[in-house]
C-alpha positions in Angstrom: -113.4 35.3 6.9 -111.6 33.4 9.6 -111.8 34.7 13.1 -109.2 37.0 14.5 -106.7 35.0 16.5 -104.0 36.6 18.6 -100.8 34.9 19.9 -101.1 33.8 23.5 -98.4 36.3 24.6 -100.3 39.2 22.9 -103.6 38.1 24.4 -102.0 38.0 27.9 -100.4 41.5 27.4 -103.7 42.9 26.2 -105.6 41.3 29.1 -103.2 42.9 31.6 -103.6 46.3 30.0 -107.4 45.9 29.9 -107.4 45.0 33.6 -105.4 48.0 34.5 -107.5 50.3 32.4 -110.8 49.0 33.8 -109.4 49.5 37.3 -107.9 52.9 36.9 -110.7 54.4 34.7 -113.8 52.6 35.8 -112.8 51.2 39.2 -113.9 47.8 38.0 -111.8 44.8 39.0 -111.8 41.8 36.7 -109.7 38.7 36.6 -107.4 37.4 33.8 -110.1 35.1 32.6 -112.8 37.8 32.4 -110.4 40.2 30.6 -109.6 37.5 28.0 -113.3 36.8 27.6 -113.9 40.5 27.0 -111.0 40.7 24.5 -112.4 37.7 22.7 -115.8 39.3 22.5 -114.3 42.5 21.2 -112.3 40.6 18.6 -115.4 38.7 17.4 -117.9 41.5 17.4 -115.8 44.7 16.8 -112.6 43.4 15.3 -114.0 42.8 11.8 -115.1 46.4 11.6 -111.6 47.7 12.4 -110.1 45.0 10.1 -112.3 46.0 7.2 -111.6 49.7 7.7 -107.9 48.9 7.7 -108.4 47.1 4.4 -110.3 50.0 2.9 -107.6 52.4 4.0 -104.9 50.2 2.4 -106.9 49.9 -0.8 -107.2 53.7 -1.0 -103.5 54.1 -0.3 -102.6 51.6 -3.1 -105.1 53.3 -5.5 -103.4 56.7 -4.9 -99.9 55.3 -5.2 -100.8 53.4 -8.4 -102.2 56.7 -9.9 -98.9 58.4 -9.0 -96.9 55.7 -10.7 -99.2 55.8 -13.7 -98.7 59.6 -14.0 -94.9 59.2 -13.6 -94.8 56.6 -16.5 -96.8 59.0 -18.7 -94.4 61.8 -17.9 -91.4 59.8 -19.2 -93.0 58.9 -22.5 -91.0 60.0 -25.5 -92.6 61.9 -28.3 -93.1 59.9 -31.5 -92.3 61.5 -34.9 -94.5 60.4 -37.7 
């Protein structure tokens, strides 16, 4: 699997948000570089778990929808006279 890469503008927005969160909730001040490094670490180490869960959720949704479609098709079958 290729690493999770975010657009620069998204990364900068996330870094600003992370900096604000760390300051307001934990009273920890970090710079832009440190915030981006933390986001990169999270993306590398935690991101795949969230990504994989998203894929599993999508697979389950598709499975359920496919079953609904299959049932709908069966419902419109016409009786065959022999």
